[in-house]
Structures are given as structure tokens and as C-alpha cells.
PyMOL CGO cylinders between C-alpha atoms (Angstrom):
from pymol import cmd
from pymol.cgo import CYLINDER

trace = [
    CYLINDER, 74.34, 24.58, -11.84, 71.34, 22.09, -11.83, 0.3, 1, 1, 1, 1, 1, 1,
    CYLINDER, 71.34, 22.09, -11.83, 72.81, 20.44, -8.80, 0.3, 1, 1, 1, 1, 1, 1,
    CYLINDER, 72.81, 20.44, -8.80, 72.98, 23.17, -6.52, 0.3, 1, 1, 1, 1, 1, 1,
    CYLINDER, 72.98, 23.17, -6.52, 70.06, 23.65, -4.29, 0.3, 1, 1, 1, 1, 1, 1,
    CYLINDER, 70.06, 23.65, -4.29, 68.31, 26.89, -3.42, 0.3, 1, 1, 1, 1, 1, 1,
    CYLINDER, 68.31, 26.89, -3.42, 70.34, 29.02, -1.70, 0.3, 1, 1, 1, 1, 1, 1,
    CYLINDER, 70.34, 29.02, -1.70, 68.75, 30.30, 1.45, 0.3, 1, 1, 1, 1, 1, 1,
    CYLINDER, 68.75, 30.30, 1.45, 67.93, 34.01, 1.65, 0.3, 1, 1, 1, 1, 1, 1,
    CYLINDER, 67.93, 34.01, 1.65, 67.71, 36.15, 4.42, 0.3, 1, 1, 1, 1, 1, 1,
    CYLINDER, 67.71, 36.15, 4.42, 64.72, 37.84, 5.08, 0.3, 1, 1, 1, 1, 1, 1,
    CYLINDER, 64.72, 37.84, 5.08, 63.71, 41.01, 6.66, 0.3, 1, 1, 1, 1, 1, 1,
    CYLINDER, 63.71, 41.01, 6.66, 60.13, 41.70, 7.61, 0.3, 1, 1, 1, 1, 1, 1,
    CYLINDER, 60.13, 41.70, 7.61, 57.98, 45.12, 8.64, 0.3, 1, 1, 1, 1, 1, 1,
    CYLINDER, 57.98, 45.12, 8.64, 54.68, 45.32, 9.99, 0.3, 1, 1, 1, 1, 1, 1,
    CYLINDER, 54.68, 45.32, 9.99, 52.24, 47.84, 11.01, 0.3, 1, 1, 1, 1, 1, 1,
    CYLINDER, 52.24, 47.84, 11.01, 49.40, 46.59, 13.25, 0.3, 1, 1, 1, 1, 1, 1,
    CYLINDER, 49.40, 46.59, 13.25, 47.19, 49.01, 15.42, 0.3, 1, 1, 1, 1, 1, 1,
    CYLINDER, 47.19, 49.01, 15.42, 44.90, 48.59, 18.42, 0.3, 1, 1, 1, 1, 1, 1,
    CYLINDER, 44.90, 48.59, 18.42, 41.48, 50.62, 18.88, 0.3, 1, 1, 1, 1, 1, 1,
    CYLINDER, 41.48, 50.62, 18.88, 41.95, 52.60, 22.21, 0.3, 1, 1, 1, 1, 1, 1,
    CYLINDER, 41.95, 52.60, 22.21, 38.31, 53.69, 22.08, 0.3, 1, 1, 1, 1, 1, 1,
    CYLINDER, 38.31, 53.69, 22.08, 37.24, 51.01, 24.97, 0.3, 1, 1, 1, 1, 1, 1,
    CYLINDER, 37.24, 51.01, 24.97, 40.53, 50.99, 27.01, 0.3, 1, 1, 1, 1, 1, 1,
    CYLINDER, 40.53, 50.99, 27.01, 40.21, 53.36, 29.78, 0.3, 1, 1, 1, 1, 1, 1,
    CYLINDER, 40.21, 53.36, 29.78, 43.61, 53.38, 30.76, 0.3, 1, 1, 1, 1, 1, 1,
    CYLINDER, 43.61, 53.38, 30.76, 46.70, 54.12, 29.13, 0.3, 1, 1, 1, 1, 1, 1,
    CYLINDER, 46.70, 54.12, 29.13, 48.64, 51.09, 30.51, 0.3, 1, 1, 1, 1, 1, 1,
    CYLINDER, 48.64, 51.09, 30.51, 45.83, 48.67, 29.66, 0.3, 1, 1, 1, 1, 1, 1,
    CYLINDER, 45.83, 48.67, 29.66, 46.81, 49.60, 25.80, 0.3, 1, 1, 1, 1, 1, 1,
    CYLINDER, 46.81, 49.60, 25.80, 50.20, 49.23, 26.40, 0.3, 1, 1, 1, 1, 1, 1,
    CYLINDER, 50.20, 49.23, 26.40, 49.73, 45.99, 27.62, 0.3, 1, 1, 1, 1, 1, 1,
    CYLINDER, 49.73, 45.99, 27.62, 47.66, 45.08, 24.88, 0.3, 1, 1, 1, 1, 1, 1,
    CYLINDER, 47.66, 45.08, 24.88, 50.25, 46.39, 22.28, 0.3, 1, 1, 1, 1, 1, 1,
    CYLINDER, 50.25, 46.39, 22.28, 52.77, 44.16, 24.00, 0.3, 1, 1, 1, 1, 1, 1,
    CYLINDER, 52.77, 44.16, 24.00, 51.23, 41.41, 23.99, 0.3, 1, 1, 1, 1, 1, 1,
    CYLINDER, 51.23, 41.41, 23.99, 50.37, 41.89, 20.13, 0.3, 1, 1, 1, 1, 1, 1,
    CYLINDER, 50.37, 41.89, 20.13, 54.11, 42.29, 19.52, 0.3, 1, 1, 1, 1, 1, 1,
    CYLINDER, 54.11, 42.29, 19.52, 54.76, 39.22, 21.32, 0.3, 1, 1, 1, 1, 1, 1,
    CYLINDER, 54.76, 39.22, 21.32, 51.98, 37.33, 19.62, 0.3, 1, 1, 1, 1, 1, 1,
    CYLINDER, 51.98, 37.33, 19.62, 53.09, 38.40, 16.23, 0.3, 1, 1, 1, 1, 1, 1,
    CYLINDER, 53.09, 38.40, 16.23, 56.63, 37.74, 16.89, 0.3, 1, 1, 1, 1, 1, 1,
    CYLINDER, 56.63, 37.74, 16.89, 56.08, 34.03, 17.71, 0.3, 1, 1, 1, 1, 1, 1,
    CYLINDER, 56.08, 34.03, 17.71, 53.69, 33.43, 14.22, 0.3, 1, 1, 1, 1, 1, 1,
    CYLINDER, 53.69, 33.43, 14.22, 55.71, 35.46, 11.91, 0.3, 1, 1, 1, 1, 1, 1,
    CYLINDER, 55.71, 35.46, 11.91, 58.80, 33.32, 12.86, 0.3, 1, 1, 1, 1, 1, 1,
    CYLINDER, 58.80, 33.32, 12.86, 57.12, 29.85, 13.57, 0.3, 1, 1, 1, 1, 1, 1,
    CYLINDER, 57.12, 29.85, 13.57, 55.48, 30.59, 9.79, 0.3, 1, 1, 1, 1, 1, 1,
    CYLINDER, 55.48, 30.59, 9.79, 58.38, 31.46, 8.15, 0.3, 1, 1, 1, 1, 1, 1,
    CYLINDER, 58.38, 31.46, 8.15, 61.78, 29.77, 8.48, 0.3, 1, 1, 1, 1, 1, 1,
    CYLINDER, 61.78, 29.77, 8.48, 63.30, 31.88, 5.93, 0.3, 1, 1, 1, 1, 1, 1,
    CYLINDER, 63.30, 31.88, 5.93, 62.58, 35.09, 8.21, 0.3, 1, 1, 1, 1, 1, 1,
    CYLINDER, 62.58, 35.09, 8.21, 65.94, 36.22, 10.01, 0.3, 1, 1, 1, 1, 1, 1,
    CYLINDER, 65.94, 36.22, 10.01, 64.60, 39.89, 11.16, 0.3, 1, 1, 1, 1, 1, 1,
    CYLINDER, 64.60, 39.89, 11.16, 61.02, 41.03, 12.00, 0.3, 1, 1, 1, 1, 1, 1,
    CYLINDER, 61.02, 41.03, 12.00, 60.48, 45.16, 12.57, 0.3, 1, 1, 1, 1, 1, 1,
    CYLINDER, 60.48, 45.16, 12.57, 56.93, 45.68, 14.21, 0.3, 1, 1, 1, 1, 1, 1,
    CYLINDER, 56.93, 45.68, 14.21, 55.47, 49.07, 14.66, 0.3, 1, 1, 1, 1, 1, 1,
    CYLINDER, 55.47, 49.07, 14.66, 52.17, 49.00, 17.19, 0.3, 1, 1, 1, 1, 1, 1,
    CYLINDER, 52.17, 49.00, 17.19, 49.63, 52.33, 16.54, 0.3, 1, 1, 1, 1, 1, 1,
    CYLINDER, 49.63, 52.33, 16.54, 47.07, 53.28, 18.98, 0.3, 1, 1, 1, 1, 1, 1,
    CYLINDER, 47.07, 53.28, 18.98, 43.70, 54.90, 17.57, 0.3, 1, 1, 1, 1, 1, 1,
    CYLINDER, 43.70, 54.90, 17.57, 41.85, 56.69, 20.29, 0.3, 1, 1, 1, 1, 1, 1,
    CYLINDER, 41.85, 56.69, 20.29, 39.81, 60.20, 19.58, 0.3, 1, 1, 1, 1, 1, 1,
    CYLINDER, 39.81, 60.20, 19.58, 40.56, 60.04, 16.05, 0.3, 1, 1, 1, 1, 1, 1,
    CYLINDER, 40.56, 60.04, 16.05, 44.47, 60.28, 16.42, 0.3, 1, 1, 1, 1, 1, 1,
    CYLINDER, 44.47, 60.28, 16.42, 46.47, 57.41, 15.72, 0.3, 1, 1, 1, 1, 1, 1,
    CYLINDER, 46.47, 57.41, 15.72, 50.08, 57.45, 17.13, 0.3, 1, 1, 1, 1, 1, 1,
    CYLINDER, 50.08, 57.45, 17.13, 52.65, 55.16, 17.87, 0.3, 1, 1, 1, 1, 1, 1,
    CYLINDER, 52.65, 55.16, 17.87, 52.79, 53.06, 20.84, 0.3, 1, 1, 1, 1, 1, 1,
    CYLINDER, 52.79, 53.06, 20.84, 55.22, 50.26, 20.16, 0.3, 1, 1, 1, 1, 1, 1,
    CYLINDER, 55.22, 50.26, 20.16, 58.01, 49.80, 17.83, 0.3, 1, 1, 1, 1, 1, 1,
    CYLINDER, 58.01, 49.80, 17.83, 60.13, 46.08, 17.91, 0.3, 1, 1, 1, 1, 1, 1,
    CYLINDER, 60.13, 46.08, 17.91, 62.68, 45.01, 15.90, 0.3, 1, 1, 1, 1, 1, 1,
    CYLINDER, 62.68, 45.01, 15.90, 63.95, 41.05, 16.97, 0.3, 1, 1, 1, 1, 1, 1,
    CYLINDER, 63.95, 41.05, 16.97, 66.20, 39.01, 14.81, 0.3, 1, 1, 1, 1, 1, 1,
    CYLINDER, 66.20, 39.01, 14.81, 65.21, 35.18, 14.99, 0.3, 1, 1, 1, 1, 1, 1,
    CYLINDER, 65.21, 35.18, 14.99, 68.30, 34.23, 17.09, 0.3, 1, 1, 1, 1, 1, 1,
    CYLINDER, 68.30, 34.23, 17.09, 67.44, 37.00, 19.99, 0.3, 1, 1, 1, 1, 1, 1,
    CYLINDER, 67.44, 37.00, 19.99, 63.72, 35.76, 20.07, 0.3, 1, 1, 1, 1, 1, 1,
    CYLINDER, 63.72, 35.76, 20.07, 65.44, 31.99, 20.06, 0.3, 1, 1, 1, 1, 1, 1,
    CYLINDER, 65.44, 31.99, 20.06, 67.45, 33.02, 22.90, 0.3, 1, 1, 1, 1, 1, 1,
    CYLINDER, 67.45, 33.02, 22.90, 65.29, 35.42, 24.80, 0.3, 1, 1, 1, 1, 1, 1,
    CYLINDER, 65.29, 35.42, 24.80, 62.01, 34.59, 26.38, 0.3, 1, 1, 1, 1, 1, 1,
    CYLINDER, 62.01, 34.59, 26.38, 61.46, 38.33, 27.05, 0.3, 1, 1, 1, 1, 1, 1,
    CYLINDER, 61.46, 38.33, 27.05, 60.79, 40.75, 24.22, 0.3, 1, 1, 1, 1, 1, 1,
    CYLINDER, 60.79, 40.75, 24.22, 60.67, 43.76, 26.55, 0.3, 1, 1, 1, 1, 1, 1,
    CYLINDER, 60.67, 43.76, 26.55, 64.17, 44.48, 26.14, 0.3, 1, 1, 1, 1, 1, 1,
    CYLINDER, 64.17, 44.48, 26.14, 63.58, 45.27, 22.10, 0.3, 1, 1, 1, 1, 1, 1,
    CYLINDER, 63.58, 45.27, 22.10, 60.41, 47.43, 22.74, 0.3, 1, 1, 1, 1, 1, 1,
    CYLINDER, 60.41, 47.43, 22.74, 60.63, 50.84, 22.16, 0.3, 1, 1, 1, 1, 1, 1,
    CYLINDER, 60.63, 50.84, 22.16, 58.02, 53.39, 23.82, 0.3, 1, 1, 1, 1, 1, 1,
    CYLINDER, 58.02, 53.39, 23.82, 56.74, 56.62, 22.63, 0.3, 1, 1, 1, 1, 1, 1,
    CYLINDER, 56.74, 56.62, 22.63, 56.42, 58.78, 25.73, 0.3, 1, 1, 1, 1, 1, 1,
    CYLINDER, 56.42, 58.78, 25.73, 54.05, 61.20, 24.02, 0.3, 1, 1, 1, 1, 1, 1,
    CYLINDER, 54.05, 61.20, 24.02, 51.47, 58.50, 23.07, 0.3, 1, 1, 1, 1, 1, 1,
    CYLINDER, 51.47, 58.50, 23.07, 49.33, 58.79, 26.14, 0.3, 1, 1, 1, 1, 1, 1,
    CYLINDER, 49.33, 58.79, 26.14, 48.85, 62.53, 25.70, 0.3, 1, 1, 1, 1, 1, 1,
    CYLINDER, 48.85, 62.53, 25.70, 48.29, 62.51, 22.15, 0.3, 1, 1, 1, 1, 1, 1,
    CYLINDER, 48.29, 62.51, 22.15, 45.56, 59.53, 22.40, 0.3, 1, 1, 1, 1, 1, 1,
    CYLINDER, 45.56, 59.53, 22.40, 44.02, 61.81, 25.16, 0.3, 1, 1, 1, 1, 1, 1,
    CYLINDER, 44.02, 61.81, 25.16, 44.62, 59.85, 28.07, 0.3, 1, 1, 1, 1, 1, 1,
    CYLINDER, 44.62, 59.85, 28.07, 44.48, 61.66, 31.72, 0.3, 1, 1, 1, 1, 1, 1,
    CYLINDER, 44.48, 61.66, 31.72, 46.15, 58.80, 33.81, 0.3, 1, 1, 1, 1, 1, 1,
    CYLINDER, 46.15, 58.80, 33.81, 49.65, 58.53, 34.30, 0.3, 1, 1, 1, 1, 1, 1,
    CYLINDER, 49.65, 58.53, 34.30, 51.69, 55.16, 33.55, 0.3, 1, 1, 1, 1, 1, 1,
    CYLINDER, 51.69, 55.16, 33.55, 52.30, 53.86, 36.94, 0.3, 1, 1, 1, 1, 1, 1,
    CYLINDER, 52.30, 53.86, 36.94, 55.95, 52.47, 37.80, 0.3, 1, 1, 1, 1, 1, 1,
    CYLINDER, 55.95, 52.47, 37.80, 55.68, 49.25, 36.27, 0.3, 1, 1, 1, 1, 1, 1,
    CYLINDER, 55.68, 49.25, 36.27, 57.62, 45.94, 34.77, 0.3, 1, 1, 1, 1, 1, 1,
    CYLINDER, 57.62, 45.94, 34.77, 57.88, 47.96, 31.44, 0.3, 1, 1, 1, 1, 1, 1,
    CYLINDER, 57.88, 47.96, 31.44, 59.67, 50.93, 33.09, 0.3, 1, 1, 1, 1, 1, 1,
    CYLINDER, 59.67, 50.93, 33.09, 61.61, 48.89, 35.53, 0.3, 1, 1, 1, 1, 1, 1,
    CYLINDER, 61.61, 48.89, 35.53, 63.06, 46.48, 32.80, 0.3, 1, 1, 1, 1, 1, 1,
    CYLINDER, 63.06, 46.48, 32.80, 65.06, 49.39, 31.16, 0.3, 1, 1, 1, 1, 1, 1,
    CYLINDER, 65.06, 49.39, 31.16, 62.93, 50.07, 27.71, 0.3, 1, 1, 1, 1, 1, 1,
    CYLINDER, 62.93, 50.07, 27.71, 64.26, 52.74, 25.44, 0.3, 1, 1, 1, 1, 1, 1,
    CYLINDER, 64.26, 52.74, 25.44, 62.06, 55.16, 25.82, 0.3, 1, 1, 1, 1, 1, 1,
    CYLINDER, 62.06, 55.16, 25.82, 61.36, 58.79, 23.59, 0.3, 1, 1, 1, 1, 1, 1,
    CYLINDER, 61.36, 58.79, 23.59, 62.32, 61.84, 26.54, 0.3, 1, 1, 1, 1, 1, 1,
    CYLINDER, 62.32, 61.84, 26.54, 60.26, 64.74, 26.92, 0.3, 1, 1, 1, 1, 1, 1,
    CYLINDER, 60.26, 64.74, 26.92, 60.81, 68.02, 29.14, 0.3, 1, 1, 1, 1, 1, 1,
    CYLINDER, 60.81, 68.02, 29.14, 59.90, 67.33, 32.58, 0.3, 1, 1, 1, 1, 1, 1,
    CYLINDER, 59.90, 67.33, 32.58, 57.34, 69.24, 34.66, 0.3, 1, 1, 1, 1, 1, 1,
    CYLINDER, 57.34, 69.24, 34.66, 58.30, 72.75, 35.30, 0.3, 1, 1, 1, 1, 1, 1,
    CYLINDER, 58.30, 72.75, 35.30, 56.43, 73.65, 38.71, 0.3, 1, 1, 1, 1, 1, 1,
    CYLINDER, 56.43, 73.65, 38.71, 57.81, 71.21, 41.09, 0.3, 1, 1, 1, 1, 1, 1,
    CYLINDER, 57.81, 71.21, 41.09, 61.64, 70.79, 42.55, 0.3, 1, 1, 1, 1, 1, 1,
    CYLINDER, 61.64, 70.79, 42.55, 64.06, 69.13, 40.61, 0.3, 1, 1, 1, 1, 1, 1,
    CYLINDER, 64.06, 69.13, 40.61, 63.88, 65.61, 41.81, 0.3, 1, 1, 1, 1, 1, 1,
    CYLINDER, 63.88, 65.61, 41.81, 60.40, 65.06, 41.96, 0.3, 1, 1, 1, 1, 1, 1,
    CYLINDER, 60.40, 65.06, 41.96, 60.24, 66.39, 38.80, 0.3, 1, 1, 1, 1, 1, 1,
    CYLINDER, 60.24, 66.39, 38.80, 62.94, 63.47, 37.49, 0.3, 1, 1, 1, 1, 1, 1,
    CYLINDER, 62.94, 63.47, 37.49, 61.04, 60.64, 39.56, 0.3, 1, 1, 1, 1, 1, 1,
    CYLINDER, 61.04, 60.64, 39.56, 57.14, 61.97, 38.39, 0.3, 1, 1, 1, 1, 1, 1,
    CYLINDER, 57.14, 61.97, 38.39, 58.90, 61.77, 34.86, 0.3, 1, 1, 1, 1, 1, 1,
    CYLINDER, 58.90, 61.77, 34.86, 60.33, 58.44, 34.86, 0.3, 1, 1, 1, 1, 1, 1,
    CYLINDER, 60.33, 58.44, 34.86, 57.26, 57.02, 36.88, 0.3, 1, 1, 1, 1, 1, 1,
    CYLINDER, 57.26, 57.02, 36.88, 55.08, 58.34, 34.09, 0.3, 1, 1, 1, 1, 1, 1,
    CYLINDER, 55.08, 58.34, 34.09, 57.32, 56.80, 31.65, 0.3, 1, 1, 1, 1, 1, 1,
    CYLINDER, 57.32, 56.80, 31.65, 59.03, 60.06, 30.04, 0.3, 1, 1, 1, 1, 1, 1,
    CYLINDER, 59.03, 60.06, 30.04, 61.91, 59.06, 30.51, 0.3, 1, 1, 1, 1, 1, 1,
    CYLINDER, 61.91, 59.06, 30.51, 64.38, 56.01, 30.49, 0.3, 1, 1, 1, 1, 1, 1,
    CYLINDER, 64.38, 56.01, 30.49, 65.95, 54.46, 33.62, 0.3, 1, 1, 1, 1, 1, 1,
    CYLINDER, 65.95, 54.46, 33.62, 69.81, 55.35, 32.04, 0.3, 1, 1, 1, 1, 1, 1,
    CYLINDER, 69.81, 55.35, 32.04, 68.14, 59.09, 31.61, 0.3, 1, 1, 1, 1, 1, 1,
    CYLINDER, 68.14, 59.09, 31.61, 66.74, 58.94, 35.39, 0.3, 1, 1, 1, 1, 1, 1,
    CYLINDER, 66.74, 58.94, 35.39, 69.83, 57.75, 36.71, 0.3, 1, 1, 1, 1, 1, 1,
    CYLINDER, 69.83, 57.75, 36.71, 71.86, 60.59, 34.56, 0.3, 1, 1, 1, 1, 1, 1,
    CYLINDER, 71.86, 60.59, 34.56, 69.77, 63.35, 35.95, 0.3, 1, 1, 1, 1, 1, 1,
    CYLINDER, 69.77, 63.35, 35.95, 69.59, 62.27, 39.46, 0.3, 1, 1, 1, 1, 1, 1,
    CYLINDER, 69.59, 62.27, 39.46, 73.36, 62.20, 39.40, 0.3, 1, 1, 1, 1, 1, 1,
    CYLINDER, 73.36, 62.20, 39.40, 73.73, 65.28, 38.10, 0.3, 1, 1, 1, 1, 1, 1,
    CYLINDER, 73.73, 65.28, 38.10, 71.05, 66.63, 40.87, 0.3, 1, 1, 1, 1, 1, 1,
    CYLINDER, 71.05, 66.63, 40.87, 73.34, 65.26, 43.42, 0.3, 1, 1, 1, 1, 1, 1,
]
cmd.load_cgo(trace, "trace")
């Protein structure tokens, strides 16, 4: 058996990172930093470790004594090599902003427009249905798919 080389092992790695949001007054800026951190970490880990096949990254935000999930990403080496944009692999958590004490709402941006998976929550009840759905979408509380489904139901 000594004539056989070492068999390559597929390897998966899970990483949890955190960002201190104490000095970041705008939630969208905190998410931008989290996205950049995920992208840099993915690139670094796949370049350093050729046996790494899958990477799971969780980014936590820390602010006002709270520590909550901001972004989660699971990406394979194959996806990373074929895809220049990591956003389709990101999952955003819609309640993070409120839990961290941010009062600004996340503006409609490329984050939402590119259909990330967003954990949904209830809409604001005091507004008419179309306005509530639109606001929830713009604030990142519902995904694009959920937005279209709700609009279709309201028509």
C-alpha cells in the first residue's frame, strides 16, 4: 500500500466572525462591512487551503450589549471559482437591525434588489396593505420572492 499517495480529503470549515457596531451609526454600513468581511474571508480561506471544499461563515454584530446574527453564507469552492458575486450565497437576518438598536431603516439597495434570502417578519399593521408590503421590502424584512407573492395576492 505504500505506493499509493495520500488520498485528498474533502474538507468543510465553519467560521464565526463578529463586527463591533458601536461606532457605526447606520445599519446599512454595518451590513456593508459584514459583506466585505465575508468576501475577504472566503477568498483568504480558499486561497490558503486547497483541501477546503465548503465554507460556512456566520457574521455577528455587536452593539449596545447585544450580539446578533447579521449574515450567514455557505459557499463551495466550485461556486466561489465560478461566481464573482457572493451576494447570492448570503442570508440576511431581518430582525438584526432592531435587536442591535438601529433606528434607521435599510434603504432599497443592491442587497435587496439582488434577491438575498431574508428571514421574514410581520408587516406594520397601521398602513394600507400595498404600502406595508413595499415598506417591508425596502427595509429588507421580506425577500423579493415574498414581495412579489404578497403583491400578487393583493391584486
